[in-house]
mmCIF file of the C-alpha atoms, coordinates in Angstrom:
data_MODEL
# 
_entry.id   MODEL 
# 
loop_
_atom_site.group_PDB 
_atom_site.id 
_atom_site.type_symbol 
_atom_site.label_atom_id 
_atom_site.label_alt_id 
_atom_site.label_comp_id 
_atom_site.label_asym_id 
_atom_site.label_entity_id 
_atom_site.label_seq_id 
_atom_site.pdbx_PDB_ins_code 
_atom_site.Cartn_x 
_atom_site.Cartn_y 
_atom_site.Cartn_z 
_atom_site.occupancy 
_atom_site.B_iso_or_equiv 
_atom_site.pdbx_formal_charge 
_atom_site.auth_seq_id 
_atom_site.auth_comp_id 
_atom_site.auth_asym_id 
_atom_site.auth_atom_id 
_atom_site.pdbx_PDB_model_num 
ATOM 1  C CA . LEU A 1 1  ? 100.482 104.429 99.378  1.00 0.00 ? 1  LEU A CA 1 
ATOM 2  C CA . THR A 1 2  ? 103.955 103.582 100.689 1.00 0.00 ? 2  THR A CA 1 
ATOM 3  C CA . LEU A 1 3  ? 104.837 99.899  101.000 1.00 0.00 ? 3  LEU A CA 1 
ATOM 4  C CA . HIS A 1 4  ? 107.892 98.642  102.881 1.00 0.00 ? 4  HIS A CA 1 
ATOM 5  C CA . TYR A 1 5  ? 109.113 95.199  101.818 1.00 0.00 ? 5  TYR A CA 1 
ATOM 6  C CA . ARG A 1 6  ? 111.684 93.277  103.836 1.00 0.00 ? 6  ARG A CA 1 
ATOM 7  C CA . SER A 1 7  ? 113.115 89.892  102.934 1.00 0.00 ? 7  SER A CA 1 
ATOM 8  C CA . LYS A 1 8  ? 116.183 87.784  103.539 1.00 0.00 ? 8  LYS A CA 1 
ATOM 9  C CA . ARG A 1 9  ? 115.931 86.602  99.922  1.00 0.00 ? 9  ARG A CA 1 
ATOM 10 C CA . ARG A 1 10 ? 117.823 88.858  97.550  1.00 0.00 ? 10 ARG A CA 1 
ATOM 11 C CA . GLY A 1 11 ? 116.867 89.451  93.945  1.00 0.00 ? 11 GLY A CA 1 
ATOM 12 C CA . PHE A 1 12 ? 113.090 89.303  94.394  1.00 0.00 ? 12 PHE A CA 1 
ATOM 13 C CA . VAL A 1 13 ? 112.348 93.032  94.178  1.00 0.00 ? 13 VAL A CA 1 
ATOM 14 C CA . TYR A 1 14 ? 111.089 93.062  90.589  1.00 0.00 ? 14 TYR A CA 1 
ATOM 15 C CA . TYR A 1 15 ? 109.288 89.735  91.057  1.00 0.00 ? 15 TYR A CA 1 
ATOM 16 C CA . THR A 1 16 ? 107.491 91.246  94.066  1.00 0.00 ? 16 THR A CA 1 
ATOM 17 C CA . MET A 1 17 ? 106.581 94.332  92.044  1.00 0.00 ? 17 MET A CA 1 
ATOM 18 C CA . GLY A 1 18 ? 105.038 92.103  89.374  1.00 0.00 ? 18 GLY A CA 1 
ATOM 19 C CA . GLN A 1 19 ? 103.125 90.063  91.943  1.00 0.00 ? 19 GLN A CA 1 
ATOM 20 C CA . ILE A 1 20 ? 101.648 93.176  93.566  1.00 0.00 ? 20 ILE A CA 1 
ATOM 21 C CA . ARG A 1 21 ? 100.693 94.633  90.193  1.00 0.00 ? 21 ARG A CA 1 
ATOM 22 C CA . GLU A 1 22 ? 99.035  91.363  89.130  1.00 0.00 ? 22 GLU A CA 1 
ATOM 23 C CA . VAL A 1 23 ? 97.098  91.006  92.412  1.00 0.00 ? 23 VAL A CA 1 
ATOM 24 C CA . ALA A 1 24 ? 95.733  94.529  91.919  1.00 0.00 ? 24 ALA A CA 1 
ATOM 25 C CA . ARG A 1 25 ? 94.727  93.751  88.343  1.00 0.00 ? 25 ARG A CA 1 
ATOM 26 C CA . HIS A 1 26 ? 93.343  90.245  88.831  1.00 0.00 ? 26 HIS A CA 1 
ATOM 27 C CA . PHE A 1 27 ? 91.548  90.486  92.186  1.00 0.00 ? 27 PHE A CA 1 
ATOM 28 C CA . TYR A 1 28 ? 90.708  94.182  92.461  1.00 0.00 ? 28 TYR A CA 1 
ATOM 29 C CA . HIS A 1 29 ? 90.466  95.139  88.768  1.00 0.00 ? 29 HIS A CA 1 
ATOM 30 C CA . LYS A 1 30 ? 92.744  98.119  89.399  1.00 0.00 ? 30 LYS A CA 1 
ATOM 31 C CA . GLU A 1 31 ? 95.638  99.442  87.376  1.00 0.00 ? 31 GLU A CA 1 
ATOM 32 C CA . LEU A 1 32 ? 98.548  99.955  89.735  1.00 0.00 ? 32 LEU A CA 1 
ATOM 33 C CA . GLN A 1 33 ? 101.741 101.910 89.201  1.00 0.00 ? 33 GLN A CA 1 
ATOM 34 C CA . ILE A 1 34 ? 104.721 100.924 91.343  1.00 0.00 ? 34 ILE A CA 1 
ATOM 35 C CA . GLU A 1 35 ? 107.761 103.108 91.839  1.00 0.00 ? 35 GLU A CA 1 
ATOM 36 C CA . LEU A 1 36 ? 110.883 101.765 93.524  1.00 0.00 ? 36 LEU A CA 1 
ATOM 37 C CA . VAL A 1 37 ? 111.752 104.554 95.961  1.00 0.00 ? 37 VAL A CA 1 
ATOM 38 C CA . ARG A 1 38 ? 114.628 103.008 97.900  1.00 0.00 ? 38 ARG A CA 1 
ATOM 39 C CA . GLU A 1 39 ? 116.455 99.706  98.208  1.00 0.00 ? 39 GLU A CA 1 
ATOM 40 C CA . GLU A 1 40 ? 118.999 98.977  100.909 1.00 0.00 ? 40 GLU A CA 1 
ATOM 41 C CA . VAL A 1 41 ? 120.680 95.903  102.350 1.00 0.00 ? 41 VAL A CA 1 
ATOM 42 C CA . LEU A 1 42 ? 121.072 95.756  106.119 1.00 0.00 ? 42 LEU A CA 1 
ATOM 43 C CA . PHE A 1 43 ? 123.160 92.749  107.118 1.00 0.00 ? 43 PHE A CA 1 
ATOM 44 C CA . ASP A 1 44 ? 121.250 89.804  105.602 1.00 0.00 ? 44 ASP A CA 1 
ATOM 45 C CA . THR A 1 45 ? 117.947 91.640  104.996 1.00 0.00 ? 45 THR A CA 1 
ATOM 46 C CA . VAL A 1 46 ? 116.817 93.583  101.940 1.00 0.00 ? 46 VAL A CA 1 
ATOM 47 C CA . HIS A 1 47 ? 114.602 96.586  102.758 1.00 0.00 ? 47 HIS A CA 1 
ATOM 48 C CA . VAL A 1 48 ? 112.745 98.085  99.814  1.00 0.00 ? 48 VAL A CA 1 
ATOM 49 C CA . THR A 1 49 ? 110.360 101.030 99.791  1.00 0.00 ? 49 THR A CA 1 
ATOM 50 C CA . PHE A 1 50 ? 107.732 101.160 97.044  1.00 0.00 ? 50 PHE A CA 1 
ATOM 51 C CA . GLN A 1 51 ? 105.326 103.964 96.177  1.00 0.00 ? 51 GLN A CA 1 
ATOM 52 C CA . LEU A 1 52 ? 102.007 102.495 94.971  1.00 0.00 ? 52 LEU A CA 1 
ATOM 53 C CA . THR A 1 53 ? 99.683  104.701 92.943  1.00 0.00 ? 53 THR A CA 1 
ATOM 54 C CA . PHE A 1 54 ? 96.130  103.589 92.154  1.00 0.00 ? 54 PHE A CA 1 
ATOM 55 C CA . ASP A 1 55 ? 92.517  104.754 92.200  1.00 0.00 ? 55 ASP A CA 1 
ATOM 56 C CA . ASN A 1 56 ? 91.392  104.370 95.805  1.00 0.00 ? 56 ASN A CA 1 
ATOM 57 C CA . ARG A 1 57 ? 88.129  106.319 95.707  1.00 0.00 ? 57 ARG A CA 1 
ATOM 58 C CA . ALA A 1 58 ? 85.936  103.319 96.581  1.00 0.00 ? 58 ALA A CA 1 
ATOM 59 C CA . PHE A 1 59 ? 87.822  102.715 99.834  1.00 0.00 ? 59 PHE A CA 1 
ATOM 60 C CA . THR A 1 60 ? 87.795  106.399 100.711 1.00 0.00 ? 60 THR A CA 1 
ATOM 61 C CA . PHE A 1 61 ? 84.021  106.592 100.311 1.00 0.00 ? 61 PHE A CA 1 
ATOM 62 C CA . ALA A 1 62 ? 83.512  103.388 102.314 1.00 0.00 ? 62 ALA A CA 1 
ATOM 63 C CA . SER A 1 63 ? 85.733  104.564 105.169 1.00 0.00 ? 63 SER A CA 1 
ATOM 64 C CA . LEU A 1 64 ? 83.837  107.849 105.396 1.00 0.00 ? 64 LEU A CA 1 
ATOM 65 C CA . ALA A 1 65 ? 80.625  105.870 105.826 1.00 0.00 ? 65 ALA A CA 1 
ATOM 66 C CA . MET A 1 66 ? 82.003  103.784 108.711 1.00 0.00 ? 66 MET A CA 1 
ATOM 67 C CA . THR A 1 67 ? 80.876  104.506 112.208 1.00 0.00 ? 67 THR A CA 1 
ATOM 68 C CA . ARG A 1 68 ? 83.425  105.424 114.823 1.00 0.00 ? 68 ARG A CA 1 
ATOM 69 C CA . GLU A 1 69 ? 83.143  101.996 116.472 1.00 0.00 ? 69 GLU A CA 1 
ATOM 70 C CA . GLU A 1 70 ? 83.964  100.180 113.227 1.00 0.00 ? 70 GLU A CA 1 
ATOM 71 C CA . LYS A 1 71 ? 87.091  102.236 112.646 1.00 0.00 ? 71 LYS A CA 1 
ATOM 72 C CA . HIS A 1 72 ? 88.686  101.456 116.018 1.00 0.00 ? 72 HIS A CA 1 
ATOM 73 C CA . LEU A 1 73 ? 88.140  97.812  116.839 1.00 0.00 ? 73 LEU A CA 1 
ATOM 74 C CA . PRO A 1 74 ? 89.944  96.761  120.031 1.00 0.00 ? 74 PRO A CA 1 
ATOM 75 C CA . ILE A 1 75 ? 92.637  94.323  118.915 1.00 0.00 ? 75 ILE A CA 1 
ATOM 76 C CA . SER A 1 76 ? 96.177  94.305  120.180 1.00 0.00 ? 76 SER A CA 1 
ATOM 77 C CA . ALA A 1 77 ? 99.268  94.126  118.009 1.00 0.00 ? 77 ALA A CA 1 
ATOM 78 C CA . ALA A 1 78 ? 100.279 90.900  119.786 1.00 0.00 ? 78 ALA A CA 1 
ATOM 79 C CA . VAL A 1 79 ? 97.189  89.149  118.421 1.00 0.00 ? 79 VAL A CA 1 
ATOM 80 C CA . LEU A 1 80 ? 98.004  90.267  114.883 1.00 0.00 ? 80 LEU A CA 1 
ATOM 81 C CA . PHE A 1 81 ? 101.613 89.095  115.170 1.00 0.00 ? 81 PHE A CA 1 
ATOM 82 C CA . GLU A 1 82 ? 100.391 85.729  116.441 1.00 0.00 ? 82 GLU A CA 1 
ATOM 83 C CA . ILE A 1 83 ? 97.971  85.329  113.527 1.00 0.00 ? 83 ILE A CA 1 
ATOM 84 C CA . PHE A 1 84 ? 100.386 86.587  110.876 1.00 0.00 ? 84 PHE A CA 1 
ATOM 85 C CA . PRO A 1 85 ? 104.003 85.430  111.365 1.00 0.00 ? 85 PRO A CA 1 
ATOM 86 C CA . PHE A 1 86 ? 105.104 87.840  108.637 1.00 0.00 ? 86 PHE A CA 1 
ATOM 87 C CA . CYS A 1 87 ? 104.673 91.577  108.384 1.00 0.00 ? 87 CYS A CA 1 
ATOM 88 C CA . ILE A 1 88 ? 103.330 93.789  105.627 1.00 0.00 ? 88 ILE A CA 1 
ATOM 89 C CA . VAL A 1 89 ? 102.935 97.423  106.628 1.00 0.00 ? 89 VAL A CA 1 
ATOM 90 C CA . PHE A 1 90 ? 100.961 99.937  104.598 1.00 0.00 ? 90 PHE A CA 1 
ATOM 91 C CA . GLY A 1 91 ? 101.217 103.590 105.441 1.00 0.00 ? 91 GLY A CA 1 
# 
């Protein structure tokens, strides 16, 4: 899984890595490996790319069992941006 992290606060890359690792361990009971792929500063924003490696078999099996309607719920991006004033993108 590739995770892009953007922040105006510098120096939080390793703190963020620890937080993500601890969330995986504490809430999902998963061991997570995080690799720092790229870190760049664009003006006043830090853009970091992480590679997350973990056992995702349970999600894969669950997504295969979903019906087509469940996979594609009609919700616009504008609604998501209104609900969440920050952005975390997984891809």
